[in-house]
C-alpha positions in Angstrom: 12.1 128.5 199.0 9.9 126.7 196.4 7.9 123.5 196.8 7.1 120.7 194.4 3.7 118.9 194.1 4.6 116.6 196.9 5.4 119.4 199.3 9.2 118.9 199.1 11.0 122.1 199.9 13.8 123.4 197.7 16.3 126.2 198.3 16.1 128.3 195.2 19.4 129.8 194.1 18.3 130.3 190.6 15.4 132.7 191.1 13.7 131.7 187.9 16.6 133.0 185.9 17.5 136.0 188.1 13.8 137.1 188.1 12.9 136.6 191.8 14.7 139.6 193.4 12.8 140.0 196.7 11.7 136.4 197.4 8.8 134.3 196.3 5.4 135.6 197.6 7.1 138.5 199.4 4.2 139.9 201.6 4.7 143.5 200.6 4.8 142.6 197.0 1.6 140.4 197.2 -0.3 143.2 199.0 0.8 145.8 196.5 -0.5 143.7 193.6 -3.7 142.7 195.4 -4.6 146.2 196.4 -4.0 147.4 192.8 -6.3 144.7 191.4 -9.1 146.0 193.6 -8.7 149.4 191.9 -7.8 148.9 188.2 -5.6 146.3 186.6 -5.1 147.9 183.2 -5.8 150.9 181.0 -4.0 152.1 177.9 -1.1 154.6 177.8 -3.5 157.0 176.1 -4.4 158.2 179.6 -2.0 159.4 182.2 -1.0 156.7 184.7 0.3 158.3 187.9 1.9 155.0 189.0 4.3 155.3 186.1 5.6 158.6 187.4 5.9 157.2 190.9 7.9 154.2 189.6 10.1 156.6 187.6 10.8 158.7 190.6 11.5 155.7 192.9 13.8 154.1 190.3 15.7 157.3 189.8 16.2 157.6 193.6 17.2 154.0 194.3 19.5 153.7 191.2 21.1 157.1 191.6 20.1 158.1 188.0 17.5 160.7 188.8 18.1 162.8 185.7 17.4 159.9 183.3 14.0 159.4 181.6 12.1 156.1 181.9 10.3 154.1 179.1 8.4 151.0 180.2 7.9 147.8 178.3 7.4 144.1 179.1 10.6 142.1 178.8 14.4 142.3 178.5 14.3 141.6 174.7 11.9 144.5 174.2 14.1 146.7 176.4 17.1 146.0 174.3 15.2 146.3 171.0 13.9 149.7 172.0 17.3 150.8 173.3 19.0 149.9 170.0 16.2 151.6 168.0 16.4 154.8 170.1 20.2 154.9 169.7 19.8 154.8 166.0 17.1 157.6 166.1 19.5 159.6 168.2 22.5 159.6 165.9 21.2 158.5 162.6 23.7 155.6 162.4 23.1 151.9 161.7 25.8 149.6 163.0 25.8 148.0 166.5 28.7 146.5 168.3 28.1 143.6 170.7 30.5 140.9 172.0 31.3 137.2 172.0 29.1 135.1 174.2 26.6 137.9 174.5 22.9 137.3 175.0 20.5 140.2 174.4 17.2 138.6 173.6 15.3 136.8 170.9 13.5 139.6 169.0 14.7 140.9 165.6 17.7 143.2 166.4 18.3 141.9 169.9 18.9 138.4 168.5 21.0 139.7 165.7 23.5 141.1 168.3 23.3 137.9 170.3 26.2 135.5 169.8 24.2 132.3 169.1 23.7 131.4 165.4 21.2 128.7 166.4 18.6 131.2 167.4 19.2 133.7 164.6 16.7 133.1 161.7 17.7 134.2 158.2 15.2 137.1 158.5 17.1 138.4 161.6 20.5 138.4 159.9 21.9 141.9 159.2 25.2 143.4 158.2 24.6 146.1 160.8 25.5 143.7 163.7 29.2 143.4 164.6 30.2 140.9 167.3 33.7 141.6 168.7 36.0 139.7 171.0 35.2 140.2 174.7 37.1 143.0 176.4 39.4 143.5 173.4 40.2 147.3 173.4 42.2 147.1 170.2 39.4 145.4 168.3 36.9 147.9 169.6 39.0 150.9 168.5 39.4 149.4 165.1 35.7 148.9 164.7 35.0 152.5 165.4 37.4 153.7 162.7 34.7 154.1 160.0 32.5 156.3 162.2 29.3 154.3 161.4 28.7 152.9 164.9 25.3 153.8 166.3 25.7 152.0 169.6 27.7 149.5 171.7 25.6 147.1 173.8 27.3 145.2 176.6 26.3 143.2 179.7 28.2 144.4 182.7 28.4 140.7 183.6 27.5 138.2 180.9 24.8 135.9 182.3 23.8 133.3 179.7 27.4 133.4 178.4 28.7 132.0 181.7 29.2 134.9 184.2 32.0 136.8 182.6 32.7 140.2 184.2 33.5 143.2 182.0 36.7 144.9 183.1 36.4 148.4 184.4 39.0 149.6 181.8 36.9 148.1 178.9 33.7 149.8 180.1 35.7 153.1 180.3 37.0 152.6 176.8 33.5 152.1 175.5 32.4 155.3 177.2 35.4 157.2 175.7 34.9 155.9 172.2 31.1 156.5 172.3 31.8 160.1 173.3 34.4 160.6 170.6 32.2 159.2 167.8 28.7 160.2 169.1 27.6 156.6 169.6 25.3 155.4 172.3 26.6 153.3 175.2 23.9 150.8 176.0 24.3 149.0 179.3 22.4 145.7 179.1 21.4 145.3 182.8 18.6 142.9 182.2 20.2 140.1 184.3 23.1 141.9 185.9 21.2 144.9 187.1 18.6 145.8 189.7 21.0 145.4 192.7 22.1 141.9 191.9 25.8 142.8 192.1 25.7 145.0 195.2 25.4 148.2 193.1 22.2 149.0 191.3 23.8 148.5 187.9 26.9 146.2 187.5 28.2 148.8 185.1 28.5 151.3 188.0 31.6 149.5 189.2 33.5 151.2 186.3 32.6 154.7 187.5 31.1 155.8 184.2 27.5 156.3 183.1 25.9 154.6 180.1 23.5 156.5 177.8 20.8 153.9 178.0 20.3 151.2 180.7 18.0 148.2 179.9 16.2 146.4 182.6 13.7 143.5 183.2 14.2 140.2 185.1 14.2 141.2 188.8 12.4 144.5 188.0 9.0 142.9 188.7 9.8 139.9 190.9 8.0 137.7 188.4 5.4 140.1 187.0 6.4 140.9 183.3 7.9 144.3 183.2 10.9 145.8 181.4 12.2 149.2 180.8 15.0 151.5 179.6 16.3 154.6 181.3 17.7 157.3 179.0 20.4 159.9 179.6 19.4 163.6 179.4 21.4 164.2 176.2 19.0 161.9 174.3 15.7 163.6 173.7 13.1 161.1 172.3 10.1 162.6 170.5 6.6 161.7 171.6 5.5 158.5 169.9 9.0 157.5 168.9 8.7 154.4 171.1 5.4 152.9 172.0 3.7 150.0 173.8 0.3 148.6 174.7 1.0 146.7 177.9 4.2 148.4 179.0 3.8 150.4 182.2 0.3 149.0 183.0 -1.1 149.5 186.5 -0.2 146.0 187.8 3.3 146.1 186.3 4.0 149.5 188.0 2.6 148.2 191.3 4.9 145.2 191.1 7.9 147.4 190.1 7.2 149.8 193.0 7.0 146.9 195.5 10.3 145.6 194.4 12.1 149.0 194.8 10.4 149.6 198.1 11.6 146.3 199.5 15.1 146.7 198.1 15.3 150.1 199.8 13.6 149.2 203.1 15.6 146.0 203.6 19.0 147.3 202.3 19.1 144.5 199.7 22.0 146.1 197.7 24.2 145.9 200.8 22.9 142.4 201.5 23.7 141.2 198.0 27.2 142.6 198.3 27.9 141.1 201.7 26.4 137.7 201.2 27.7 137.5 197.7 31.3 138.3 198.8 31.0 135.6 201.5 29.8 133.0 199.0 32.6 133.9 196.5 35.3 133.8 199.2 34.1 130.4 200.4 33.7 128.9 196.9 37.3 130.0 196.0 38.6 127.6 198.8 37.4 124.5 196.8 40.4 123.2 195.0 38.3 121.1 192.6 36.7 124.2 191.0 38.2 125.5 187.8 37.2 129.1 188.4 34.7 131.2 190.4 33.5 134.4 188.7 31.0 137.1 189.4 30.0 139.9 191.8 27.4 140.0 194.5 24.7 137.5 194.0 25.6 136.8 190.4 28.1 134.0 190.6 29.5 131.4 188.1 31.2 128.2 189.3 33.2 126.8 186.5 33.7 123.0 187.0 35.9 120.5 185.2 34.1 118.0 183.0 34.5 115.2 185.5 32.3 117.2 187.9 29.5 117.8 185.4 26.9 115.8 187.6 27.3 118.2 190.6 24.4 120.5 189.5 22.0 117.5 189.2 23.1 116.1 192.5 22.4 119.5 194.1 18.9 119.4 192.7 17.9 115.7 193.2 19.9 114.8 196.3 20.1 118.1 198.2 17.0 119.9 196.9 18.8 123.0 195.7 18.0 124.8 192.5 20.8 126.4 190.5 21.2 127.6 187.0 23.8 126.6 184.4 25.8 127.8 181.4 27.1 125.2 179.0 29.2 123.2 179.3 29.9 123.1 183.0 29.2 126.4 184.7 26.8 126.5 187.7 25.1 129.9 187.9 23.8 131.2 191.2 21.2 133.9 190.8 19.2 133.9 194.1 16.9 136.5 195.5 18.7 139.5 196.9 17.5 138.7 200.4 19.5 135.4 200.6 21.0 135.0 204.0 24.3 133.7 205.2 22.4 130.7 206.7 21.0 129.9 203.2 24.5 130.2 201.8 25.9 127.8 204.4 23.2 125.3 203.6 24.3 125.5 199.9 28.0 125.3 200.7 27.5 122.2 202.9 25.6 120.4 200.1 28.1 121.6 197.5 30.9 120.1 199.6 29.1 116.7 199.7 28.2 116.8 196.0 31.9 117.6 195.0 33.3 114.8 197.2 30.8 112.2 196.0 31.6 113.1 192.4 35.3 112.6 192.8 
């Protein structure tokens, strides 16, 4: 729940853009940060910070990627920027493949592989970025033909693009081609990772491992933190990547609190079960064009005549949701959402749909 300046309660199904993973002001999270503030809030990465190792070990355990290395930064754009840079260091190649509707961030290379010309400044333009059709295996194979591909970056579920789920066969094809041509498979898990889909990374549904996973959003439950985990075959040299604020004491405390709550409260299972319930119920509405997603990452595609439904949910029913243009409602709630919360939304959604008809 969130509250406005008049004390009005709102059911938050947006989570500040998939950031609030364990609930606003979660008591364990608040205590972790407060206790850390009483010790030390920040020191540079020129000294060893034991909390970083603790976070790496806990992340490896909860994600099932214990043999991966962790590099910490501050945001999803930084995570993707560092992943793309590391991939190029690894194989000495320059070209990057991304896909239609992709959103990977607003920094230099991350924005170049984002499919939105409005946010790409002339200085960001590069011939090294190739944007291919979504889940088109033939186009992907053709792009690899010149053997200049450094990496392929893909969201397991496109968030900003409108909740489009990558097919398992397409993710397997990426893995196969990257293996054949010594390219890096980068799994952008900034929005679709960290347990949101019921598995730790949405790419895990394909049964293959990526070379680099990028993370942020729900990683710190609102405290700025991002990171990449790196497969054992990639051996970064000391100093190849660097950061001032990344992995600071407070960020690590926040990150540990999130993982501890996810593990303690079985939030991956909860996201899978409550998400499946919501998707099943939403598919019963005949007025909806399409329902897409997995777990608690859900897109409700509405016809143009129902464009007001999202505003009605907010102003008449006090429920926050996200959107993707033109008419997709995005649900990105905290992973501890209950069935009762879901029913409150479904009841309001039914009224909003009927009043818009």
